[in-house]
C-alpha positions as CSV (number, residue, x, y, z in Angstrom):
1,M,0.0,0.0,0.0
2,R,2.8,2.4,0.9
3,Y,4.5,1.6,-2.5
4,V,1.2,2.5,-4.3
5,K,1.0,5.8,-2.5
6,I,4.6,6.7,-3.4
7,L,4.0,5.8,-7.0
8,S,0.8,7.9,-7.1
9,I,2.7,10.9,-5.7
10,F,5.5,10.4,-8.2
11,L,3.1,10.2,-11.2
12,A,1.3,13.3,-10.0
13,V,4.5,15.3,-9.8
14,L,5.6,14.0,-13.2
15,A,2.2,15.1,-14.7
16,M,2.6,18.6,-13.3
17,G,6.0,18.9,-14.9
18,C,4.5,18.0,-18.3
19,K,1.9,20.7,-18.2
20,E,2.2,23.4,-20.9
21,P,4.1,26.4,-19.5
22,R,2.0,29.5,-18.8
23,K,2.2,32.1,-21.5
24,T,3.9,35.3,-20.5
25,E,2.9,38.8,-21.6
26,N,6.0,40.0,-23.5
27,F,5.2,43.7,-24.1
28,R,7.3,46.2,-26.0
29,Y,6.2,49.5,-24.5
30,F,7.1,52.5,-26.5
31,R,8.4,55.4,-24.5
32,N,7.5,58.0,-27.1
33,Y,5.0,57.0,-29.8
34,S,5.4,60.3,-31.6
35,R,9.1,59.8,-32.0
36,T,8.8,56.2,-33.1
37,F,6.0,56.8,-35.7
38,H,7.0,60.2,-37.2
39,D,6.8,59.6,-41.0
40,L,6.0,63.1,-42.3
41,N,3.2,63.9,-44.7
42,D,5.6,64.3,-47.6
43,K,6.5,60.6,-47.4
44,H,2.9,59.6,-47.2
45,L,2.0,61.7,-50.2
46,Q,4.9,60.4,-52.3
47,A,3.8,56.8,-51.7
48,A,0.1,57.7,-52.2
49,R,0.7,59.3,-55.6
50,H,2.8,56.3,-56.7
51,W,0.4,53.5,-55.6
52,G,-3.0,55.3,-55.6
53,I,-5.8,56.6,-57.8
54,Q,-6.2,60.1,-59.0
55,P,-8.2,62.1,-56.4
56,V,-11.9,62.4,-57.2
57,A,-14.4,65.2,-56.6
58,S,-17.2,63.3,-55.0
59,A,-18.4,59.9,-53.8
60,A,-20.5,59.5,-57.0
61,E,-17.3,59.4,-59.1
62,L,-16.0,56.3,-57.2
63,K,-18.4,54.1,-59.2
64,K,-16.3,54.8,-62.3
65,L,-13.2,53.3,-60.6
66,K,-14.5,49.7,-60.4
67,G,-11.6,47.3,-60.4
68,K,-9.1,49.9,-59.1
69,L,-10.6,50.1,-55.6
70,E,-11.9,47.5,-53.1
71,H,-14.9,48.1,-50.9
72,L,-14.3,47.7,-47.2
73,K,-16.6,46.2,-44.6
74,S,-16.1,44.8,-41.1
75,C,-14.5,41.4,-41.2
76,R,-12.6,39.0,-39.0
77,W,-9.4,41.2,-39.3
78,Y,-10.8,44.7,-38.6
79,E,-13.8,46.7,-37.6
80,L,-14.9,49.5,-39.9
81,D,-16.1,52.5,-37.8
82,K,-19.0,54.7,-38.8
83,L,-17.4,56.9,-41.4
84,T,-18.4,60.6,-41.5
85,H,-15.8,62.2,-43.7
86,S,-14.5,59.3,-45.9
87,Q,-15.6,56.5,-48.1
88,P,-14.9,52.8,-47.4
89,Y,-12.5,52.1,-50.3
90,L,-8.8,51.3,-50.7
91,V,-6.6,50.2,-53.6
92,P,-6.0,46.4,-53.4
93,K,-2.4,46.9,-52.1
94,A,-3.5,49.0,-49.2
95,H,-6.4,46.7,-48.4
96,E,-4.0,43.8,-48.2
97,L,-1.8,45.8,-45.8
98,L,-4.9,46.5,-43.6
99,K,-5.8,42.8,-43.5
100,E,-2.2,41.9,-42.6
101,I,-2.2,44.4,-39.7
102,G,-5.4,42.8,-38.5
103,R,-4.0,39.3,-38.8
104,N,-0.7,40.1,-37.1
105,F,-2.6,41.9,-34.3
106,K,-4.8,39.0,-33.5
107,D,-1.9,36.5,-33.7
108,S,0.2,38.7,-31.4
109,L,-2.6,38.9,-28.9
110,A,-3.0,35.1,-28.9
111,A,0.8,34.6,-28.5
112,K,0.7,36.8,-25.4
113,G,-2.3,35.0,-23.9
114,L,-4.6,38.1,-24.3
115,P,-8.3,38.2,-25.3
116,S,-9.2,38.6,-29.0
117,Y,-9.8,42.1,-30.2
118,K,-10.0,43.8,-33.7
119,P,-8.5,47.1,-34.7
120,I,-11.0,49.8,-35.6
121,V,-10.6,51.7,-38.9
122,T,-11.7,55.3,-38.4
123,S,-11.0,57.0,-41.8
124,V,-10.3,55.8,-45.3
125,L,-10.6,57.4,-48.8
126,R,-11.5,61.1,-48.9
127,T,-12.9,62.9,-51.9
128,D,-12.4,66.7,-52.6
129,E,-15.9,67.1,-51.2
130,S,-15.3,65.3,-48.0
131,V,-12.0,67.1,-47.4
132,A,-13.7,70.4,-47.8
133,K,-16.4,69.4,-45.2
134,L,-13.7,68.1,-42.8
135,R,-11.7,71.3,-43.0
136,K,-14.8,73.2,-41.9
137,K,-14.9,71.1,-38.8
138,N,-11.2,70.6,-38.2
139,L,-8.9,73.5,-39.3
140,N,-5.9,71.2,-38.9
141,A,-7.1,68.8,-41.5
142,S,-4.8,68.9,-44.6
143,A,-6.2,69.9,-48.0
144,N,-3.4,67.9,-49.5
145,S,-4.1,64.5,-47.8
146,A,-2.8,61.1,-48.7
147,H,-6.3,59.8,-47.9
148,M,-7.4,61.1,-51.3
149,F,-5.5,58.4,-53.2
150,G,-7.1,55.3,-51.6
151,T,-3.7,54.2,-50.2
152,T,-4.2,55.5,-46.6
153,F,-6.3,54.7,-43.6
154,D,-6.4,55.5,-39.9
155,I,-6.6,53.0,-37.1
156,A,-7.7,54.1,-33.6
157,Y,-5.3,53.4,-30.7
158,A,-7.8,54.2,-27.9
159,R,-10.7,52.0,-29.0
160,F,-10.7,48.3,-30.0
161,R,-13.5,45.9,-30.9
162,K,-13.9,43.3,-28.3
163,E,-14.8,39.8,-29.6
164,R,-15.3,38.0,-26.3
165,S,-16.3,38.8,-22.7
166,D,-12.7,38.8,-21.6
167,E,-11.1,42.2,-21.2
168,T,-7.7,43.7,-21.1
169,S,-6.4,47.3,-20.8
170,V,-6.4,49.7,-23.8
171,E,-2.7,50.5,-23.1
172,K,-1.8,46.9,-23.6
173,L,-3.8,46.7,-26.8
174,K,-2.2,49.9,-28.0
175,S,1.3,48.5,-27.3
176,V,0.6,45.3,-29.2
177,L,-0.8,47.3,-32.2
178,A,2.2,49.6,-32.1
179,D,4.6,46.7,-32.2
180,V,2.8,45.2,-35.2
181,L,3.0,48.6,-37.0
182,H,6.6,49.1,-36.1
183,D,7.5,45.7,-37.6
184,L,5.7,46.5,-40.9
185,Q,7.3,50.0,-40.9
186,Q,10.8,48.5,-40.4
187,R,10.1,46.1,-43.3
188,K,9.3,49.1,-45.4
189,C,5.7,48.0,-46.0
190,C,4.2,51.3,-44.9
191,Y,4.6,54.7,-43.5
192,V,3.1,55.4,-40.1
193,R,2.4,58.7,-38.2
194,Y,1.1,58.9,-34.7
195,E,-1.8,61.3,-34.6
196,F,-2.1,62.4,-31.0
197,K,-5.1,64.8,-31.3
198,Q,-7.0,62.4,-33.6
199,G,-6.3,59.4,-31.4
200,C,-5.1,57.2,-34.3
201,F,-2.2,55.8,-36.3
202,H,-2.1,57.3,-39.8
203,I,-0.9,54.6,-42.2
204,T,0.0,54.6,-45.9
205,V,1.1,51.6,-47.9
206,R,4.5,51.7,-49.7
């Protein structure tokens, strides 16, 4: 009987040693987001003119660009916000970048043992008409915006779409998103600017 008890204890200890190790939260906190993501508007515009469409006057003209633009809608990789001053379109190359950001973000959250969230896209393609309306509301809005070429989008860093009841802090989510963007920036896939007042990352494919 004593031998059986000892054997049971030994097997229990062995089983504990075989358990999958607990995932650790490896975060790369950025001390200064503005310094890390400081690609100026000139760089965004240069890439936008190279990869994008010619700016259009109004949303009605977008129908003529069938095949050159892809229509965006919320999916497993990102959440499309209610757009007030832009249209849900991107050139295919930029749309692929957006989906890659969403995939990498979800994979990174899973690797860190964090709940599943989706990034929220807050602004996409702007027409001459929508830029004029935006400038009436926001004097800091640029009349010469990379958003007009269908190559550029904004992703919120203070809001994320929760997919389960589990929660985590916005600061952690922001850090994970920033790490994903920094990797793509370093790989020369995109230009990124941290927009403090607008609460978003301003991203242009390259």
